[in-house]
Steps between C-alpha positions, in 0.01 A plus 500: 500500500816538704853543372830409658850614404770237544873566518698207367872424524701352209282637220769623263379443144195490274481123535474544878208737446326243281553213745368705795195613300424144391541357850282767662232449235517123561427571867178672393603864525440764239842643416469878473867561417840339535835675481849426628470440873127572522162353422152631560215254525131523567225268612128557534473363853823655638613150600874527447681187617849639565632164620399334171640792299827482697522122449439530125757778461764304692437195280591720202813657651340821627433636846211706632630804687299617799730748669506858360879530527551169321262619230703818460827303471343290224380816324858635510633179346234502227570867423873430468438198277272711279765773485778259401295305248317775320632561152456765236400774741640848459638552852725203569723697735237571765595576860404191702410687818269739311347211307422299815371802693267594217384143434432416866398849618740486795825669603803318364678507837212300655489255209877455507531442875203259507637304202850474650369394842263240353720359222849545644608667177476857374269599217808601301657154540169334407480720190857408405423128537188536282695693237776238492242224452350703214848539347544121520168453324590742222845345459347153464259630234803635311290761317659818638857620531639575846479871416129465414436302819680764708288775347175306532556436871609854579871438561723801445746290296594148395783515755252577780280206394802269473637599843163451669441169319842369604454615860171305527578188292879478512500486119534758228197532271711372210612193691144436622381516141762242401438244772139563606561259789388752759132418458252784518259528788131566478409856597346399832810298601740795487626538857793645686812336362 
C-alpha cells in the first residue's frame, strides 16, 4: 500500500479539513490524516490520479501545490493563521521569527525572503493583516473588550492595536464596531491592501 502526501492551498479551518477528507475518500482513497494545508492518502495499488485530485480540489475552492517553494509559502500562511487564531494558550506574545523557524525547521531569513519575493508582501505585513481580520471578528462577536482583544492577540497596548487597526482599515476599532460596514474577509482572502 502506497501513501502520498498532498500540499493544499486555501485550507484554513476545520471545515476545510473535513471537506478535503470527504472529497478524497469519495475518490476512493484511504485518508491517513488531514491537517491545515496537508493531507496524506493511501491506496493499495499506488494508483494516485493527481489530475482527478487536482480537479476535485479546485471544484471545492482549494489548490494542489506541486512546487516545494509554493508549499513552503502555504505552510508559512497556515502557521501564521494558527498563531493568530489560537486562544487560551500561555505564550500569546511569541516571537514570530522564532515560531516560524521552529515550526518549519528553516532559517527565518530564508523563509522571510522567499515569502516576500513570492507574495509581494512581508511576513510582518501578512501577520498584521491577519491580526486585524481577527480583531474585526472579535469586535463583531462583541464578547470581549478592546483591552481583552489586545491582550489575546499579543498587542502591547490598546493604543497599539487601535493604531494598527486604523492604519489597515481606515477606521478606529470603536467606529468599526458601530458601523460594521467594512465586511470581514475570510482568512484565505486576506491579501496586500
